[in-house]
C-alpha positions in Angstrom: 32.9 117.7 29.8 36.3 115.7 29.1 39.4 116.8 27.1 42.0 114.5 26.2 45.4 115.6 25.4 47.6 112.6 23.8 50.9 113.3 22.3 52.3 109.8 21.8 55.6 109.3 24.1 55.4 112.8 25.5 51.9 113.0 27.5 48.7 111.5 28.1 45.9 113.2 29.9 42.3 113.1 30.5 41.0 116.2 32.1 37.3 116.1 33.4 35.2 119.2 34.8 31.5 117.5 35.4 30.9 116.5 38.6 28.7 113.3 37.5 31.5 112.2 35.1 34.2 112.7 37.9 32.3 110.7 40.4 31.6 107.9 37.8 35.1 107.8 36.8 36.6 108.1 40.5 34.6 104.8 41.4 36.5 102.8 39.1 39.1 100.8 41.2 41.7 100.9 38.2 42.0 104.8 39.0 44.2 105.4 41.7 46.6 108.2 43.3 49.3 106.2 44.4 51.3 107.0 41.3 53.6 104.5 39.2 56.5 106.0 36.9 54.5 104.8 34.0 53.2 106.0 30.6 54.8 108.9 28.3 57.7 111.1 29.4 55.5 113.8 31.2 53.3 111.5 33.1 56.5 109.6 34.3 58.2 113.0 35.5 55.1 114.5 37.2 54.3 111.2 39.0 58.1 111.2 40.4 57.6 114.7 41.3 54.6 114.6 43.1 55.9 111.6 45.2 58.6 113.8 46.2 56.7 117.0 47.0 54.2 115.3 48.8 56.2 113.2 51.4 58.2 114.0 54.6 60.6 111.7 56.2 60.0 108.9 53.8 56.1 108.8 54.3 53.8 110.2 52.0 51.1 112.9 52.8 47.7 111.4 53.1 46.3 113.1 49.6 49.3 110.8 47.9 48.2 107.5 49.4 46.3 105.2 47.8 42.6 103.7 47.8 43.4 100.4 49.2 46.2 101.8 51.8 44.6 100.2 55.2 47.0 103.2 57.2 45.6 106.1 55.2 41.8 104.7 55.5 42.4 104.1 59.4 44.1 107.4 59.7 41.6 109.7 57.6 38.6 107.7 59.5 39.6 108.6 62.7 40.4 112.2 61.8 36.8 112.8 60.1 35.3 111.3 63.3 37.6 113.4 65.7 36.8 117.0 63.6 33.2 115.9 63.3 32.6 116.2 67.3 35.7 119.1 67.9 34.1 122.3 69.4 34.8 125.4 67.2 36.8 128.1 68.8 34.6 130.8 70.0 36.1 133.6 68.0 35.4 137.2 69.1 34.1 140.1 66.8 38.0 141.4 66.8 39.5 137.9 65.8 41.5 138.3 62.3 39.3 135.8 60.4 36.0 137.7 61.1 37.8 141.2 60.7 38.8 140.1 57.4 35.4 139.1 56.2 34.5 142.4 57.5 36.9 144.1 55.2 39.0 145.4 58.0 42.5 143.7 57.8 44.7 142.0 54.8 45.0 138.8 53.7 48.5 138.8 55.4 46.9 139.1 59.0 44.3 136.6 58.1 46.2 133.9 56.5 48.4 133.2 59.6 45.4 133.5 62.1 43.6 130.7 59.6 46.6 128.7 59.6 47.3 128.7 63.5 43.7 127.6 63.9 43.9 124.5 62.1 47.1 123.8 63.5 45.6 124.0 67.0 43.6 120.8 65.6 46.5 118.9 65.7 48.9 120.6 68.2 47.0 121.8 71.2 48.0 124.9 72.8 49.9 125.7 69.3 50.9 129.2 69.2 53.3 131.2 67.6 54.7 135.1 67.9 54.1 137.3 65.0 57.4 136.8 63.2 57.2 133.1 63.1 53.6 132.9 62.2 54.4 134.9 59.1 57.1 133.0 58.1 54.8 129.9 58.4 52.4 131.5 56.2 54.7 132.5 53.4 56.1 128.7 53.3 52.9 127.5 53.0 52.1 130.0 49.9 55.5 129.1 48.5 55.0 125.2 49.1 51.1 125.4 47.1 52.7 127.2 44.5 55.4 124.6 44.3 52.9 121.8 44.3 50.8 122.9 41.7 53.4 124.0 38.7 53.6 121.6 36.2 56.9 123.5 34.5 59.7 121.2 34.5 61.7 124.3 34.2 60.5 125.3 37.8 60.9 121.9 39.3 64.6 122.0 38.1 65.0 125.8 39.7 63.4 124.4 43.2 65.4 121.4 43.0 68.8 123.5 42.5 68.0 125.8 45.2 66.2 123.9 47.8 63.5 125.6 48.2 61.0 122.9 48.5 62.7 121.2 51.1 63.2 124.3 53.0 59.6 125.2 53.0 58.3 121.8 53.6 60.5 121.4 56.7 59.5 125.2 58.4 55.5 123.4 58.0 56.7 119.8 59.3 58.7 121.4 62.4 55.7 123.8 63.2 53.1 120.4 63.5 55.6 118.0 65.0 56.3 116.4 61.1 52.4 114.9 61.4 51.9 114.4 57.6 47.9 115.0 57.7 48.9 118.5 59.8 51.3 119.1 57.2 48.9 119.2 54.3 46.4 120.8 56.2 48.4 123.8 57.2 50.4 123.8 53.5 47.9 123.0 50.9 44.1 122.8 52.9 44.5 125.9 54.5 44.5 127.9 51.0 41.3 126.3 50.0 39.6 127.5 53.1 41.4 131.0 52.4 39.5 130.9 49.2 36.4 130.6 50.9 36.8 133.5 53.0 37.8 135.5 50.0 34.5 134.8 48.7 32.7 135.5 52.1 34.6 138.8 52.2 33.3 139.9 48.8 29.5 138.3 49.7 29.8 140.5 52.8 30.8 143.5 51.0 27.4 143.4 49.4 24.7 144.6 51.7 21.5 142.7 50.5 23.8 139.2 50.8 25.1 140.3 53.9 21.3 140.8 55.3 19.9 137.9 53.6 22.0 135.0 53.6 22.4 132.7 56.7 25.7 130.8 57.8 24.6 127.7 55.8 23.8 129.7 52.7 26.8 132.1 52.9 29.1 128.8 53.5 27.4 126.7 50.6 27.9 129.7 48.4 31.4 130.5 49.0 32.9 127.0 49.8 35.9 126.7 47.2 37.1 123.5 46.2 40.8 122.3 45.4 41.4 123.3 41.7 42.1 119.8 40.6 42.8 116.6 41.8 44.9 113.9 39.7 44.2 110.1 39.2 46.2 107.8 37.5 45.1 104.5 35.6 46.8 101.1 37.0 45.8 99.5 33.9 43.3 99.5 30.7 40.3 100.9 31.9 37.4 102.3 29.3 35.8 105.3 31.2 33.8 108.3 29.8 36.1 110.2 27.9 38.3 107.4 26.3 40.0 104.1 27.1 43.0 104.6 29.2 46.1 102.6 29.6 48.7 102.0 32.5 49.9 105.4 33.4 47.5 107.5 31.7 46.9 110.8 34.0 43.1 111.6 34.8 42.9 115.2 36.1 39.4 116.2 38.1 38.6 119.9 37.7 37.1 120.0 41.2 36.8 123.9 41.4 35.0 124.0 37.9 32.5 121.2 38.9 31.7 122.4 42.3 31.1 126.1 40.8 28.5 124.6 38.6 26.8 122.5 41.2 27.2 124.4 44.4 27.0 121.1 46.1 29.5 121.1 49.2 29.5 117.4 48.5 31.4 117.7 45.0 33.8 120.1 46.6 34.6 117.6 49.5 34.2 114.5 47.2 31.8 113.3 50.1 31.0 110.2 48.4 34.5 109.3 47.2 36.8 106.5 48.7 39.0 110.0 49.0 36.7 112.2 50.7 38.1 115.4 52.6 37.9 114.4 56.6 37.4 117.9 57.4 34.4 118.6 55.3 32.2 119.3 58.3 34.9 121.2 60.3 35.4 123.5 57.4 31.7 124.0 56.9 30.9 124.7 60.8 33.8 127.4 60.7 32.7 129.3 57.4 29.1 129.2 59.0 30.5 130.7 62.5 32.8 133.1 60.7 29.8 134.6 58.6 27.6 134.6 61.7 30.2 136.7 63.5 30.8 139.0 60.8 27.2 140.0 60.1 26.9 141.3 63.4 
C-alpha cells in the first residue's frame, strides 16, 4: 500500500508499507539517502535536520551515506564479513539479557548490557561501571528519540538546549568516535531491544516457550526499524506516483516486516543498504532464547 502526502510548497512525501513495493522502489537508482536540500519547505528542513543529526566530526554516519559512496560500501562489506564470523559471547544463565527474557530483571538492566555487548564488537574489552553504563543507555534513548521526531518545534528546542550534541558526544566518546559504532549503540540497539521485548513476551507463554526453538523464536520476534527514508534525485515514476527532485519516500519497514515475518524484509537483505549485522543479530537472538528456555 502507498500513500502520498502532497501539499504544494510545503511537503511532498510518499509512504510505502508493502515489502514487494518497497523492494521495487528501492532498486530504482534515482532514489537515494544522501539528502539534498530540495523540494518543498518541510522536505528541505528534514533533509538538513537528518544531515545534522546523523554526523560526527563532519562525517556522516553510515545510514546517511549514498548508494554509490565507495567508502561506505567498503566499510559496510568489511563489517558484515567480520560480524558474520565473530564468535558470540557465551552468555551465562544469569546474564542480564537472559534474565530479561525470563522476566527476572527490568529493561533498565537489560538495555545497558545489550549496549555493552554491541560496543564490544567495535571496542575489544569495552566495559563501564554501572553509573557510566546507565548514562550511556540514557543518552542512546534520548538520541534515538531525537532522531525520530519530525516536529520542527522539538528540533528548535533541541538546538537551543544542545541536547542532541551532548548525547551524540556521550555515545561517540564511548566507542572512539567510530561512526558505525555510534549508529550501532545509539540507534540499532533499540531495534534489538524491541526484539528482546518480544522474546520476553513469548517466553511468558508456556506453550510458545516449549514449542519454539531458537530460529523460530528469533524469526517471530525480529523487530525491524520503524521506517527508513529515501529521496528522489530527479523525476522518477514509481509505484505510488511520479516523483520529482526532493520528494521523500518513507519505507515503513516495521509494518512490512510484521506482515511477512521475513528477516530479509527487516534487514533489507536484498537492498544496496542491507544491514551488515543481520547474521550477528539473528544468531544473538537465537542464543538468548535458547539460554532463556533452560
